[in-house]
C-alpha positions in Angstrom: 45.0 -32.2 -44.2 43.3 -35.1 -42.4 40.0 -36.5 -43.4 37.9 -36.4 -40.3 34.7 -37.9 -41.7 33.4 -39.8 -44.7 29.7 -40.1 -45.3 27.9 -41.3 -48.5 30.9 -40.4 -50.6 31.4 -37.0 -49.0 34.9 -36.5 -47.6 35.2 -33.9 -44.9 38.6 -32.5 -44.1 40.1 -30.0 -41.7 43.4 -28.5 -42.9 46.2 -28.7 -40.3 47.5 -25.2 -40.7 44.2 -23.4 -41.4 42.7 -20.1 -40.2 39.6 -19.0 -38.3 36.7 -19.1 -38.5 36.3 -22.8 -37.8 35.3 -24.5 -41.1 35.5 -27.7 -43.0 36.3 -28.6 -46.6 33.8 -31.0 -48.1 34.8 -32.9 -51.3 32.6 -34.9 -53.6 32.3 -35.6 -57.3 35.4 -33.7 -58.1 34.2 -30.5 -56.4 34.4 -28.8 -53.0 32.3 -26.7 -50.7 33.8 -24.8 -47.7 31.4 -24.5 -44.8 31.9 -22.3 -41.7 30.8 -24.3 -38.7 29.8 -21.4 -36.3 30.5 -23.7 -33.4 29.5 -21.1 -30.8 26.1 -20.7 -32.2 24.3 -19.6 -35.4 23.7 -21.3 -38.6 26.2 -23.0 -40.9 27.6 -20.7 -43.7 28.6 -21.7 -47.1 31.8 -19.8 -47.8 32.9 -21.2 -51.2 31.7 -23.6 -53.8 33.8 -25.2 -56.6 32.4 -27.4 -59.3 29.4 -28.8 -57.4 25.7 -28.9 -58.2 23.1 -27.4 -55.9 21.9 -30.9 -54.7 25.5 -31.8 -53.8 25.9 -28.6 -51.8 22.6 -29.3 -50.0 23.7 -32.8 -49.2 27.0 -31.5 -47.9 25.1 -29.1 -45.6 23.0 -32.0 -44.3 26.0 -34.1 -43.6 27.8 -31.3 -41.8 24.7 -30.3 -39.9 24.2 -33.9 -38.7 27.9 -34.1 -37.5 28.5 -30.5 -36.5 29.2 -31.3 -32.8 31.9 -33.8 -33.8 33.4 -31.5 -36.5 33.6 -28.6 -34.0 35.3 -31.0 -31.5 37.8 -32.1 -34.2 38.5 -28.5 -35.1 39.3 -27.8 -31.4 41.6 -30.9 -31.3 43.5 -29.8 -34.3 43.6 -26.0 -33.8 42.8 -25.5 -30.1 40.0 -23.5 -28.7 38.8 -20.4 -30.5 
């Protein structure tokens, strides 16, 4: 699973052999949040949260929102169009 972005201690990964919908795994402070990108429109969706505080989840959403276009592009490069 390649790390596609690191921002302020948040490591964002896209697994190589993953499934739709397009999403990222965000790791920080020993925890993880999985966020659906909804690249074709709509809001980001938190799918799963493991061992993170609410403020860490909010920051992860901010980071993914800021870099959403890049992350959707990276998903397409790794998995093809969807």
